[in-house]
N, CA, C and O atoms as a Tripos MOL2 file, in Angstrom:
@<TRIPOS>MOLECULE
protein
  304   303    76     0     0
PROTEIN
NO_CHARGES

@<TRIPOS>ATOM
      1 N           0.8430   -1.1700    0.0000 N.3       1 MET1
      2 CA          0.0000    0.0000    0.0000 C.3       1 MET1
      3 C           0.8940    1.2420    0.0000 C.2       1 MET1
      4 O           1.8500    1.3330    0.7710 O.2       1 MET1
      5 N           0.5730    2.1810   -0.8650 N.am      2 ILE2
      6 CA          1.3050    3.4400   -0.9450 C.3       2 ILE2
      7 C           0.7490    4.4100    0.0960 C.2       2 ILE2
      8 O          -0.4650    4.5690    0.2190 O.2       2 ILE2
      9 N           1.6400    5.0540    0.8400 N.am      3 VAL3
     10 CA          1.2650    6.0770    1.8080 C.3       3 VAL3
     11 C           1.4990    7.4230    1.1280 C.2       3 VAL3
     12 O           2.5950    7.6890    0.6340 O.2       3 VAL3
     13 N           0.4700    8.2730    1.1020 N.am      4 ILE4
     14 CA          0.5750    9.5440    0.3960 C.3       4 ILE4
     15 C           0.5540   10.7310    1.3540 C.2       4 ILE4
     16 O           0.0980   10.6320    2.4940 O.2       4 ILE4
     17 N           1.0610   11.8520    0.8530 N.am      5 MET5
     18 CA          0.9670   13.1030    1.6060 C.3       5 MET5
     19 C          -0.4890   13.5550    1.5370 C.2       5 MET5
     20 O          -1.0070   13.7930    0.4460 O.2       5 MET5
     21 N          -1.1490   13.6770    2.6770 N.am      6 PRO6
     22 CA         -2.5570   14.0730    2.6580 C.3       6 PRO6
     23 C          -2.7300   15.5630    2.3620 C.2       6 PRO6
     24 O          -1.7960   16.3530    2.5050 O.2       6 PRO6
     25 N          -3.9180   15.9190    1.9570 N.am      7 GLN7
     26 CA         -4.2720   17.3310    1.8160 C.3       7 GLN7
     27 C          -5.2130   17.6610    2.9690 C.2       7 GLN7
     28 O          -6.3570   17.2070    2.9900 O.2       7 GLN7
     29 N          -4.7350   18.4460    3.9240 N.am      8 VAL8
     30 CA         -5.5200   18.7200    5.1330 C.3       8 VAL8
     31 C          -6.2500   20.0560    5.0990 C.2       8 VAL8
     32 O          -6.9420   20.4110    6.0530 O.2       8 VAL8
     33 N          -6.1040   20.7810    4.0320 N.am      9 GLY9
     34 CA         -6.8240   22.0400    3.8850 C.3       9 GLY9
     35 C          -7.0330   22.3440    2.4160 C.2       9 GLY9
     36 O          -6.3200   21.8250    1.5570 O.2       9 GLY9
     37 N          -8.0080   23.1820    2.1300 N.am     10 MET10
     38 CA         -8.3330   23.4990    0.7410 C.3      10 MET10
     39 C          -7.1570   24.1360    0.0040 C.2      10 MET10
     40 O          -7.0140   23.9490   -1.2040 O.2      10 MET10
     41 N          -6.3200   24.8820    0.7140 N.am     11 THR11
     42 CA         -5.2270   25.5900    0.0490 C.3      11 THR11
     43 C          -3.8950   24.8490    0.1210 C.2      11 THR11
     44 O          -2.9140   25.3030   -0.4680 O.2      11 THR11
     45 N          -3.8370   23.7280    0.8240 N.am     12 MET12
     46 CA         -2.5810   22.9850    0.9520 C.3      12 MET12
     47 C          -2.1930   22.3690   -0.3850 C.2      12 MET12
     48 O          -2.9970   21.6860   -1.0190 O.2      12 MET12
     49 N          -0.9520   22.6150   -0.8130 N.am     13 VAL13
     50 CA         -0.4630   22.0340   -2.0630 C.3      13 VAL13
     51 C           0.6940   21.0740   -1.8300 C.2      13 VAL13
     52 O           0.9670   20.2200   -2.6730 O.2      13 VAL13
     53 N           1.3890   21.2060   -0.6810 N.am     14 GLU14
     54 CA          2.4890   20.2970   -0.3610 C.3      14 GLU14
     55 C           2.7290   20.2860    1.1420 C.2      14 GLU14
     56 O           2.2750   21.1680    1.8710 O.2      14 GLU14
     57 N           3.4490   19.2690    1.5840 N.am     15 GLY15
     58 CA          3.8590   19.1720    2.9730 C.3      15 GLY15
     59 C           5.3490   18.8870    3.0310 C.2      15 GLY15
     60 O           5.9130   18.3080    2.1020 O.2      15 GLY15
     61 N           5.9810   19.2890    4.1120 N.am     16 THR16
     62 CA          7.4040   19.0540    4.3120 C.3      16 THR16
     63 C           7.5780   17.9650    5.3580 C.2      16 THR16
     64 O           7.0190   18.0500    6.4520 O.2      16 THR16
     65 N           8.3520   16.9420    5.0220 N.am     17 ILE17
     66 CA          8.6100   15.8630    5.9780 C.3      17 ILE17
     67 C           9.5770   16.3860    7.0340 C.2      17 ILE17
     68 O          10.7230   16.7180    6.7310 O.2      17 ILE17
     69 N           9.1050   16.4550    8.2680 N.am     18 ASN18
     70 CA          9.9440   16.9130    9.3790 C.3      18 ASN18
     71 C          10.7970   15.7810    9.9350 C.2      18 ASN18
     72 O          11.9980   15.9360   10.1550 O.2      18 ASN18
     73 N          10.1460   14.6290   10.1590 N.am     19 GLU19
     74 CA         10.8490   13.5230   10.8240 C.3      19 GLU19
     75 C          10.1670   12.2040   10.5150 C.2      19 GLU19
     76 O           8.9450   12.0820   10.6030 O.2      19 GLU19
     77 N          10.9720   11.2220   10.1540 N.am     20 TRP20
     78 CA         10.4740    9.8490   10.0640 C.3      20 TRP20
     79 C          10.5570    9.2450   11.4560 C.2      20 TRP20
     80 O          11.5930    9.3500   12.1130 O.2      20 TRP20
     81 N           9.4950    8.6220   11.9110 N.am     21 LYS21
     82 CA          9.4670    7.9570   13.2130 C.3      21 LYS21
     83 C           9.8850    6.4930   13.0890 C.2      21 LYS21
     84 O           9.9760    5.7760   14.0850 O.2      21 LYS21
     85 N          10.1390    6.0600   11.8520 N.am     22 VAL22
     86 CA         10.5440    4.6850   11.5580 C.3      22 VAL22
     87 C          11.7610    4.7230   10.6430 C.2      22 VAL22
     88 O          12.1060    5.7660   10.0880 O.2      22 VAL22
     89 N          12.4000    3.5730   10.4980 N.am     23 GLN23
     90 CA         13.5590    3.4210    9.6180 C.3      23 GLN23
     91 C          13.1640    2.5390    8.4220 C.2      23 GLN23
     92 O          12.2100    1.7660    8.5000 O.2      23 GLN23
     93 N          13.8940    2.6630    7.3410 N.am     24 GLU24
     94 CA         13.6910    1.8100    6.1730 C.3      24 GLU24
     95 C          13.7190    0.3440    6.5980 C.2      24 GLU24
     96 O          14.6380   -0.0930    7.2900 O.2      24 GLU24
     97 N          12.7010   -0.4110    6.1780 N.am     25 GLY25
     98 CA         12.6530   -1.8380    6.4650 C.3      25 GLY25
     99 C          12.0380   -2.2140    7.7980 C.2      25 GLY25
    100 O          11.9200   -3.4000    8.1060 O.2      25 GLY25
    101 N          11.6410   -1.2250    8.6010 N.am     26 ASP26
    102 CA         11.0130   -1.5260    9.8920 C.3      26 ASP26
    103 C           9.6590   -2.1960    9.6910 C.2      26 ASP26
    104 O           8.9740   -1.9740    8.6920 O.2      26 ASP26
    105 N           9.2980   -3.0120   10.6570 N.am     27 LYS27
    106 CA          7.9420   -3.5720   10.7100 C.3      27 LYS27
    107 C           7.0650   -2.5430   11.4150 C.2      27 LYS27
    108 O           7.4300   -2.0250   12.4700 O.2      27 LYS27
    109 N           5.9140   -2.2510   10.8300 N.am     28 VAL28
    110 CA          4.9670   -1.3200   11.4380 C.3      28 VAL28
    111 C           3.6200   -2.0050   11.5910 C.2      28 VAL28
    112 O           3.2980   -2.9520   10.8740 O.2      28 VAL28
    113 N           2.8450   -1.5070   12.5360 N.am     29 ARG29
    114 CA          1.4810   -2.0010   12.7240 C.3      29 ARG29
    115 C           0.5050   -0.9030   12.3680 C.2      29 ARG29
    116 O           0.8050    0.2790   12.5370 O.2      29 ARG29
    117 N          -0.6430   -1.2790   11.8840 N.am     30 LYS30
    118 CA         -1.6820   -0.3100   11.5490 C.3      30 LYS30
    119 C          -1.8970    0.6220   12.7370 C.2      30 LYS30
    120 O          -2.0860    0.1630   13.8640 O.2      30 LYS30
    121 N          -1.8700    1.9340   12.4840 N.am     31 GLY31
    122 CA         -2.0700    2.9110   13.5380 C.3      31 GLY31
    123 C          -0.7950    3.4730   14.1320 C.2      31 GLY31
    124 O          -0.8410    4.4860   14.8300 O.2      31 GLY31
    125 N           0.3700    2.8280   13.8680 N.am     32 ASP32
    126 CA          1.6410    3.3690   14.3480 C.3      32 ASP32
    127 C           1.9030    4.7180   13.6880 C.2      32 ASP32
    128 O           1.6040    4.8990   12.5070 O.2      32 ASP32
    129 N           2.4520    5.6560   14.4320 N.am     33 ILE33
    130 CA          2.8810    6.9380   13.8650 C.3      33 ILE33
    131 C           4.1660    6.6750   13.0850 C.2      33 ILE33
    132 O           5.1470    6.1860   13.6460 O.2      33 ILE33
    133 N           4.1610    6.9980   11.7870 N.am     34 ILE34
    134 CA          5.3440    6.7350   10.9780 C.3      34 ILE34
    135 C           6.0900    8.0040   10.5590 C.2      34 ILE34
    136 O           7.2770    7.9460   10.2380 O.2      34 ILE34
    137 N           5.3950    9.1550   10.5600 N.am     35 MET35
    138 CA          6.0180   10.3620   10.0480 C.3      35 MET35
    139 C           5.3570   11.6040   10.6240 C.2      35 MET35
    140 O           4.1670   11.6080   10.9400 O.2      35 MET35
    141 N           6.1660   12.6740   10.7560 N.am     36 GLU36
    142 CA          5.6470   13.9870   11.1240 C.3      36 GLU36
    143 C           5.9230   14.9270    9.9540 C.2      36 GLU36
    144 O           7.0290   14.9510    9.4130 O.2      36 GLU36
    145 N           4.9120   15.6990    9.5700 N.am     37 TYR37
    146 CA          5.0780   16.6490    8.4700 C.3      37 TYR37
    147 C           4.4860   17.9960    8.8630 C.2      37 TYR37
    148 O           3.6950   18.0980    9.8010 O.2      37 TYR37
    149 N           4.8860   19.0250    8.1230 N.am     38 SER38
    150 CA          4.3500   20.3550    8.3940 C.3      38 SER38
    151 C           3.8950   21.0160    7.1060 C.2      38 SER38
    152 O           4.3500   20.6890    6.0100 O.2      38 SER38
    153 N           2.9710   21.9670    7.2840 N.am     39 THR39
    154 CA          2.4830   22.8060    6.2000 C.3      39 THR39
    155 C           2.7230   24.2440    6.6310 C.2      39 THR39
    156 O           3.3710   24.4900    7.6480 O.2      39 THR39
    157 N           2.2090   25.1830    5.8680 N.am     40 GLU40
    158 CA          2.3530   26.5870    6.2460 C.3      40 GLU40
    159 C           1.6960   26.8760    7.5870 C.2      40 GLU40
    160 O           2.1160   27.7850    8.3030 O.2      40 GLU40
    161 N           0.6550   26.0980    7.9350 N.am     41 LYS41
    162 CA         -0.1470   26.4270    9.1080 C.3      41 LYS41
    163 C          -0.0660   25.4400   10.2650 C.2      41 LYS41
    164 O          -0.4000   25.8060   11.3910 O.2      41 LYS41
    165 N           0.3640   24.2080   10.0310 N.am     42 LEU42
    166 CA          0.3130   23.2240   11.1050 C.3      42 LEU42
    167 C           1.3510   22.1360   10.9550 C.2      42 LEU42
    168 O           1.9800   21.9790    9.9090 O.2      42 LEU42
    169 N           1.5120   21.3820   12.0430 N.am     43 THR43
    170 CA          2.3400   20.1780   12.0510 C.3      43 THR43
    171 C           1.4120   19.0230   12.3820 C.2      43 THR43
    172 O           0.5670   19.1330   13.2700 O.2      43 THR43
    173 N           1.5700   17.9120   11.6660 N.am     44 ASN44
    174 CA          0.6800   16.7770   11.8400 C.3      44 ASN44
    175 C           1.4760   15.4860   11.6990 C.2      44 ASN44
    176 O           2.6520   15.5040   11.3360 O.2      44 ASN44
    177 N           0.8240   14.3730   11.9870 N.am     45 GLU45
    178 CA          1.4580   13.0600   11.8840 C.3      45 GLU45
    179 C           0.6730   12.1730   10.9240 C.2      45 GLU45
    180 O          -0.5220   12.3670   10.7010 O.2      45 GLU45
    181 N           1.3750   11.2030   10.3680 N.am     46 ILE46
    182 CA          0.7330   10.1960    9.5220 C.3      46 ILE46
    183 C           0.8710    8.8550   10.2170 C.2      46 ILE46
    184 O           1.9420    8.5030   10.7110 O.2      46 ILE46
    185 N          -0.2330    8.1060   10.2500 N.am     47 GLU47
    186 CA         -0.2420    6.7610   10.8210 C.3      47 GLU47
    187 C          -0.1360    5.7280    9.7030 C.2      47 GLU47
    188 O          -0.5300    5.9840    8.5650 O.2      47 GLU47
    189 N           0.3920    4.5760   10.0380 N.am     48 ALA48
    190 CA          0.4340    3.4670    9.0860 C.3      48 ALA48
    191 C          -0.9970    2.9880    8.8300 C.2      48 ALA48
    192 O          -1.7140    2.6550    9.7730 O.2      48 ALA48
    193 N          -1.4180    2.9520    7.5550 N.am     49 PRO49
    194 CA         -2.7820    2.5180    7.2500 C.3      49 PRO49
    195 C          -2.9610    0.9980    7.3150 C.2      49 PRO49
    196 O          -4.0830    0.5030    7.4300 O.2      49 PRO49
    197 N          -1.8420    0.2600    7.2390 N.am     50 VAL50
    198 CA         -1.8550   -1.2060    7.3100 C.3      50 VAL50
    199 C          -0.6020   -1.6600    8.0570 C.2      50 VAL50
    200 O           0.3150   -0.8700    8.2810 O.2      50 VAL50
    201 N          -0.5700   -2.9240    8.4360 N.am     51 SER51
    202 CA          0.6240   -3.5040    9.0480 C.3      51 SER51
    203 C           1.5020   -4.1020    7.9680 C.2      51 SER51
    204 O           1.0060   -4.6010    6.9580 O.2      51 SER51
    205 N           2.8210   -4.0520    8.1830 N.am     52 GLY52
    206 CA          3.7510   -4.6410    7.2220 C.3      52 GLY52
    207 C           5.1410   -4.0400    7.3630 C.2      52 GLY52
    208 O           5.5070   -3.5290    8.4220 O.2      52 GLY52
    209 N           5.9100   -4.1090    6.2810 N.am     53 THR53
    210 CA          7.2750   -3.5950    6.2390 C.3      53 THR53
    211 C           7.2730   -2.2810    5.4760 C.2      53 THR53
    212 O           6.7050   -2.1920    4.3880 O.2      53 THR53
    213 N           7.9100   -1.2550    6.0460 N.am     54 ILE54
    214 CA          7.8790    0.0700    5.4240 C.3      54 ILE54
    215 C           9.1090    0.3080    4.5600 C.2      54 ILE54
    216 O          10.2290   -0.0710    4.9030 O.2      54 ILE54
    217 N           8.8560    0.9520    3.4250 N.am     55 HIS55
    218 CA          9.9050    1.3480    2.4940 C.3      55 HIS55
    219 C           9.7290    2.8500    2.2420 C.2      55 HIS55
    220 O           8.7110    3.2860    1.7060 O.2      55 HIS55
    221 N          10.7320    3.6250    2.6360 N.am     56 LEU56
    222 CA         10.6440    5.0790    2.5390 C.3      56 LEU56
    223 C          10.9010    5.5340    1.1100 C.2      56 LEU56
    224 O          11.8750    5.1110    0.4880 O.2      56 LEU56
    225 N          10.0340    6.3910    0.5880 N.am     57 LEU57
    226 CA         10.1580    6.9000   -0.7700 C.3      57 LEU57
    227 C          10.5430    8.3770   -0.8070 C.2      57 LEU57
    228 O          10.7740    8.9310   -1.8820 O.2      57 LEU57
    229 N          10.6130    9.0140    0.3520 N.am     58 ALA58
    230 CA         11.0030   10.4190    0.4600 C.3      58 ALA58
    231 C          11.8510   10.5710    1.7200 C.2      58 ALA58
    232 O          11.8120    9.7310    2.6200 O.2      58 ALA58
    233 N          12.6120   11.6530    1.7640 N.am     59 GLU59
    234 CA         13.5250   11.8770    2.8750 C.3      59 GLU59
    235 C          13.0730   13.0380    3.7460 C.2      59 GLU59
    236 O          12.2510   13.8560    3.3330 O.2      59 GLU59
    237 N          13.6200   13.1010    4.9590 N.am     60 GLU60
    238 CA         13.3420   14.2370    5.8320 C.3      60 GLU60
    239 C          13.7340   15.5280    5.1220 C.2      60 GLU60
    240 O          14.7500   15.5850    4.4290 O.2      60 GLU60
    241 N          12.9230   16.5550    5.3030 N.am     61 GLU61
    242 CA         13.0770   17.8810    4.7090 C.3      61 GLU61
    243 C          12.6130   17.9500    3.2530 C.2      61 GLU61
    244 O          12.6450   19.0270    2.6570 O.2      61 GLU61
    245 N          12.1800   16.8230    2.6640 N.am     62 ASP62
    246 CA         11.6120   16.8570    1.3140 C.3      62 ASP62
    247 C          10.2530   17.5450    1.3450 C.2      62 ASP62
    248 O           9.4710   17.3480    2.2760 O.2      62 ASP62
    249 N           9.9760   18.3480    0.3290 N.am     63 ASP63
    250 CA          8.6420   18.9050    0.1070 C.3      63 ASP63
    251 C           7.9230   17.9640   -0.8460 C.2      63 ASP63
    252 O           8.3850   17.7360   -1.9640 O.2      63 ASP63
    253 N           6.7940   17.4180   -0.4080 N.am     64 VAL64
    254 CA          6.0590   16.4290   -1.1930 C.3      64 VAL64
    255 C           4.6790   16.9940   -1.5210 C.2      64 VAL64
    256 O           3.9680   17.4430   -0.6230 O.2      64 VAL64
    257 N           4.2910   16.9760   -2.8050 N.am     65 PRO65
    258 CA          2.9630   17.4970   -3.1560 C.3      65 PRO65
    259 C           1.8560   16.6270   -2.5560 C.2      65 PRO65
    260 O           2.0440   15.4290   -2.3440 O.2      65 PRO65
    261 N           0.7160   17.2330   -2.2900 N.am     66 CYS66
    262 CA         -0.4380   16.4800   -1.8020 C.3      66 CYS66
    263 C          -0.7520   15.3710   -2.7970 C.2      66 CYS66
    264 O          -0.8070   15.5990   -4.0050 O.2      66 CYS66
    265 N          -0.9540   14.1840   -2.2790 N.am     67 GLY67
    266 CA         -1.2140   13.0300   -3.1320 C.3      67 GLY67
    267 C           0.0540   12.3340   -3.5830 C.2      67 GLY67
    268 O          -0.0100   11.2690   -4.1980 O.2      67 GLY67
    269 N           1.2100   12.9200   -3.2860 N.am     68 GLY68
    270 CA          2.4900   12.3170   -3.6520 C.3      68 GLY68
    271 C           2.8640   11.1960   -2.6920 C.2      68 GLY68
    272 O           2.5310   11.2450   -1.5080 O.2      68 GLY68
    273 N           3.5560   10.1900   -3.2070 N.am     69 ALA69
    274 CA          3.9620    9.0390   -2.3980 C.3      69 ALA69
    275 C           5.0930    9.4030   -1.4570 C.2      69 ALA69
    276 O           6.0690   10.0270   -1.8720 O.2      69 ALA69
    277 N           4.9730    9.0180   -0.1880 N.am     70 VAL70
    278 CA          6.0370    9.2200    0.7880 C.3      70 VAL70
    279 C           6.6410    7.8950    1.2530 C.2      70 VAL70
    280 O           7.7990    7.8430    1.6670 O.2      70 VAL70
    281 N           5.8430    6.8180    1.1800 N.am     71 ALA71
    282 CA          6.3130    5.5120    1.6210 C.3      71 ALA71
    283 C           5.4340    4.4270    1.0020 C.2      71 ALA71
    284 O           4.3520    4.6920    0.4760 O.2      71 ALA71
    285 N           5.9370    3.1990    1.0840 N.am     72 GLU72
    286 CA          5.1460    2.0400    0.6940 C.3      72 GLU72
    287 C           5.2280    1.0330    1.8260 C.2      72 GLU72
    288 O           6.2950    0.8150    2.4000 O.2      72 GLU72
    289 N           4.0950    0.4230    2.1430 N.am     73 ILE73
    290 CA          4.0770   -0.6240    3.1640 C.3      73 ILE73
    291 C           3.6770   -1.9170    2.4710 C.2      73 ILE73
    292 O           2.5870   -2.0240    1.9090 O.2      73 ILE73
    293 N           4.5780   -2.9010    2.5190 N.am     74 THR74
    294 CA          4.2730   -4.2050    1.9500 C.3      74 THR74
    295 C           3.7380   -5.0750    3.0730 C.2      74 THR74
    296 O           4.3940   -5.2690    4.0960 O.2      74 THR74
    297 N           2.5500   -5.5890    2.8670 N.am     75 GLU75
    298 CA          1.9130   -6.4010    3.8960 C.3      75 GLU75
    299 C           2.5720   -7.7620    3.9720 C.2      75 GLU75
    300 O           2.8990   -8.3660    2.9500 O.2      75 GLU75
    301 N           2.7640   -8.2420    5.1980 N.am     76 ASP76
    302 CA          3.4130   -9.5500    5.4160 C.3      76 ASP76
    303 C           2.4200  -10.6780    5.2600 C.2      76 ASP76
    304 O           2.7830  -11.8450    5.4070 O.2      76 ASP76
@<TRIPOS>BOND
     1     1     2 1
     2     2     3 1
     3     3     4 2
     4     3     5 am
     5     5     6 1
     6     6     7 1
     7     7     8 2
     8     7     9 am
     9     9    10 1
    10    10    11 1
    11    11    12 2
    12    11    13 am
    13    13    14 1
    14    14    15 1
    15    15    16 2
    16    15    17 am
    17    17    18 1
    18    18    19 1
    19    19    20 2
    20    19    21 am
    21    21    22 1
    22    22    23 1
    23    23    24 2
    24    23    25 am
    25    25    26 1
    26    26    27 1
    27    27    28 2
    28    27    29 am
    29    29    30 1
    30    30    31 1
    31    31    32 2
    32    31    33 am
    33    33    34 1
    34    34    35 1
    35    35    36 2
    36    35    37 am
    37    37    38 1
    38    38    39 1
    39    39    40 2
    40    39    41 am
    41    41    42 1
    42    42    43 1
    43    43    44 2
    44    43    45 am
    45    45    46 1
    46    46    47 1
    47    47    48 2
    48    47    49 am
    49    49    50 1
    50    50    51 1
    51    51    52 2
    52    51    53 am
    53    53    54 1
    54    54    55 1
    55    55    56 2
    56    55    57 am
    57    57    58 1
    58    58    59 1
    59    59    60 2
    60    59    61 am
    61    61    62 1
    62    62    63 1
    63    63    64 2
    64    63    65 am
    65    65    66 1
    66    66    67 1
    67    67    68 2
    68    67    69 am
    69    69    70 1
    70    70    71 1
    71    71    72 2
    72    71    73 am
    73    73    74 1
    74    74    75 1
    75    75    76 2
    76    75    77 am
    77    77    78 1
    78    78    79 1
    79    79    80 2
    80    79    81 am
    81    81    82 1
    82    82    83 1
    83    83    84 2
    84    83    85 am
    85    85    86 1
    86    86    87 1
    87    87    88 2
    88    87    89 am
    89    89    90 1
    90    90    91 1
    91    91    92 2
    92    91    93 am
    93    93    94 1
    94    94    95 1
    95    95    96 2
    96    95    97 am
    97    97    98 1
    98    98    99 1
    99    99   100 2
   100    99   101 am
   101   101   102 1
   102   102   103 1
   103   103   104 2
   104   103   105 am
   105   105   106 1
   106   106   107 1
   107   107   108 2
   108   107   109 am
   109   109   110 1
   110   110   111 1
   111   111   112 2
   112   111   113 am
   113   113   114 1
   114   114   115 1
   115   115   116 2
   116   115   117 am
   117   117   118 1
   118   118   119 1
   119   119   120 2
   120   119   121 am
   121   121   122 1
   122   122   123 1
   123   123   124 2
   124   123   125 am
   125   125   126 1
   126   126   127 1
   127   127   128 2
   128   127   129 am
   129   129   130 1
   130   130   131 1
   131   131   132 2
   132   131   133 am
   133   133   134 1
   134   134   135 1
   135   135   136 2
   136   135   137 am
   137   137   138 1
   138   138   139 1
   139   139   140 2
   140   139   141 am
   141   141   142 1
   142   142   143 1
   143   143   144 2
   144   143   145 am
   145   145   146 1
   146   146   147 1
   147   147   148 2
   148   147   149 am
   149   149   150 1
   150   150   151 1
   151   151   152 2
   152   151   153 am
   153   153   154 1
   154   154   155 1
   155   155   156 2
   156   155   157 am
   157   157   158 1
   158   158   159 1
   159   159   160 2
   160   159   161 am
   161   161   162 1
   162   162   163 1
   163   163   164 2
   164   163   165 am
   165   165   166 1
   166   166   167 1
   167   167   168 2
   168   167   169 am
   169   169   170 1
   170   170   171 1
   171   171   172 2
   172   171   173 am
   173   173   174 1
   174   174   175 1
   175   175   176 2
   176   175   177 am
   177   177   178 1
   178   178   179 1
   179   179   180 2
   180   179   181 am
   181   181   182 1
   182   182   183 1
   183   183   184 2
   184   183   185 am
   185   185   186 1
   186   186   187 1
   187   187   188 2
   188   187   189 am
   189   189   190 1
   190   190   191 1
   191   191   192 2
   192   191   193 am
   193   193   194 1
   194   194   195 1
   195   195   196 2
   196   195   197 am
   197   197   198 1
   198   198   199 1
   199   199   200 2
   200   199   201 am
   201   201   202 1
   202   202   203 1
   203   203   204 2
   204   203   205 am
   205   205   206 1
   206   206   207 1
   207   207   208 2
   208   207   209 am
   209   209   210 1
   210   210   211 1
   211   211   212 2
   212   211   213 am
   213   213   214 1
   214   214   215 1
   215   215   216 2
   216   215   217 am
   217   217   218 1
   218   218   219 1
   219   219   220 2
   220   219   221 am
   221   221   222 1
   222   222   223 1
   223   223   224 2
   224   223   225 am
   225   225   226 1
   226   226   227 1
   227   227   228 2
   228   227   229 am
   229   229   230 1
   230   230   231 1
   231   231   232 2
   232   231   233 am
   233   233   234 1
   234   234   235 1
   235   235   236 2
   236   235   237 am
   237   237   238 1
   238   238   239 1
   239   239   240 2
   240   239   241 am
   241   241   242 1
   242   242   243 1
   243   243   244 2
   244   243   245 am
   245   245   246 1
   246   246   247 1
   247   247   248 2
   248   247   249 am
   249   249   250 1
   250   250   251 1
   251   251   252 2
   252   251   253 am
   253   253   254 1
   254   254   255 1
   255   255   256 2
   256   255   257 am
   257   257   258 1
   258   258   259 1
   259   259   260 2
   260   259   261 am
   261   261   262 1
   262   262   263 1
   263   263   264 2
   264   263   265 am
   265   265   266 1
   266   266   267 1
   267   267   268 2
   268   267   269 am
   269   269   270 1
   270   270   271 1
   271   271   272 2
   272   271   273 am
   273   273   274 1
   274   274   275 1
   275   275   276 2
   276   275   277 am
   277   277   278 1
   278   278   279 1
   279   279   280 2
   280   279   281 am
   281   281   282 1
   282   282   283 1
   283   283   284 2
   284   283   285 am
   285   285   286 1
   286   286   287 1
   287   287   288 2
   288   287   289 am
   289   289   290 1
   290   290   291 1
   291   291   292 2
   292   291   293 am
   293   293   294 1
   294   294   295 1
   295   295   296 2
   296   295   297 am
   297   297   298 1
   298   298   299 1
   299   299   300 2
   300   299   301 am
   301   301   302 1
   302   302   303 1
   303   303   304 2
@<TRIPOS>SUBSTRUCTURE
     1 MET1         2 RESIDUE 1 A MET
     2 ILE2         6 RESIDUE 1 A ILE
     3 VAL3        10 RESIDUE 1 A VAL
     4 ILE4        14 RESIDUE 1 A ILE
     5 MET5        18 RESIDUE 1 A MET
     6 PRO6        22 RESIDUE 1 A PRO
     7 GLN7        26 RESIDUE 1 A GLN
     8 VAL8        30 RESIDUE 1 A VAL
     9 GLY9        34 RESIDUE 1 A GLY
    10 MET10       38 RESIDUE 1 A MET
    11 THR11       42 RESIDUE 1 A THR
    12 MET12       46 RESIDUE 1 A MET
    13 VAL13       50 RESIDUE 1 A VAL
    14 GLU14       54 RESIDUE 1 A GLU
    15 GLY15       58 RESIDUE 1 A GLY
    16 THR16       62 RESIDUE 1 A THR
    17 ILE17       66 RESIDUE 1 A ILE
    18 ASN18       70 RESIDUE 1 A ASN
    19 GLU19       74 RESIDUE 1 A GLU
    20 TRP20       78 RESIDUE 1 A TRP
    21 LYS21       82 RESIDUE 1 A LYS
    22 VAL22       86 RESIDUE 1 A VAL
    23 GLN23       90 RESIDUE 1 A GLN
    24 GLU24       94 RESIDUE 1 A GLU
    25 GLY25       98 RESIDUE 1 A GLY
    26 ASP26      102 RESIDUE 1 A ASP
    27 LYS27      106 RESIDUE 1 A LYS
    28 VAL28      110 RESIDUE 1 A VAL
    29 ARG29      114 RESIDUE 1 A ARG
    30 LYS30      118 RESIDUE 1 A LYS
    31 GLY31      122 RESIDUE 1 A GLY
    32 ASP32      126 RESIDUE 1 A ASP
    33 ILE33      130 RESIDUE 1 A ILE
    34 ILE34      134 RESIDUE 1 A ILE
    35 MET35      138 RESIDUE 1 A MET
    36 GLU36      142 RESIDUE 1 A GLU
    37 TYR37      146 RESIDUE 1 A TYR
    38 SER38      150 RESIDUE 1 A SER
    39 THR39      154 RESIDUE 1 A THR
    40 GLU40      158 RESIDUE 1 A GLU
    41 LYS41      162 RESIDUE 1 A LYS
    42 LEU42      166 RESIDUE 1 A LEU
    43 THR43      170 RESIDUE 1 A THR
    44 ASN44      174 RESIDUE 1 A ASN
    45 GLU45      178 RESIDUE 1 A GLU
    46 ILE46      182 RESIDUE 1 A ILE
    47 GLU47      186 RESIDUE 1 A GLU
    48 ALA48      190 RESIDUE 1 A ALA
    49 PRO49      194 RESIDUE 1 A PRO
    50 VAL50      198 RESIDUE 1 A VAL
    51 SER51      202 RESIDUE 1 A SER
    52 GLY52      206 RESIDUE 1 A GLY
    53 THR53      210 RESIDUE 1 A THR
    54 ILE54      214 RESIDUE 1 A ILE
    55 HIS55      218 RESIDUE 1 A HIS
    56 LEU56      222 RESIDUE 1 A LEU
    57 LEU57      226 RESIDUE 1 A LEU
    58 ALA58      230 RESIDUE 1 A ALA
    59 GLU59      234 RESIDUE 1 A GLU
    60 GLU60      238 RESIDUE 1 A GLU
    61 GLU61      242 RESIDUE 1 A GLU
    62 ASP62      246 RESIDUE 1 A ASP
    63 ASP63      250 RESIDUE 1 A ASP
    64 VAL64      254 RESIDUE 1 A VAL
    65 PRO65      258 RESIDUE 1 A PRO
    66 CYS66      262 RESIDUE 1 A CYS
    67 GLY67      266 RESIDUE 1 A GLY
    68 GLY68      270 RESIDUE 1 A GLY
    69 ALA69      274 RESIDUE 1 A ALA
    70 VAL70      278 RESIDUE 1 A VAL
    71 ALA71      282 RESIDUE 1 A ALA
    72 GLU72      286 RESIDUE 1 A GLU
    73 ILE73      290 RESIDUE 1 A ILE
    74 THR74      294 RESIDUE 1 A THR
    75 GLU75      298 RESIDUE 1 A GLU
    76 ASP76      302 RESIDUE 1 A ASP
């Protein structure tokens, strides 16, 4: 499953990855906090939508457009 940068407001066009809470190849469970990102107005977190192994597709400090892939979780 691809994890995307969400759009949390009508005017949001991208988010900046502040910190990965996981490492490449880590096992995650559905609901685990995997990343913190910020926009012009707020800082928020992304949870793992499924359980599995995470593969990071973007790095800390990257600006990712809304709907852009930030990670992939392969289900075990």
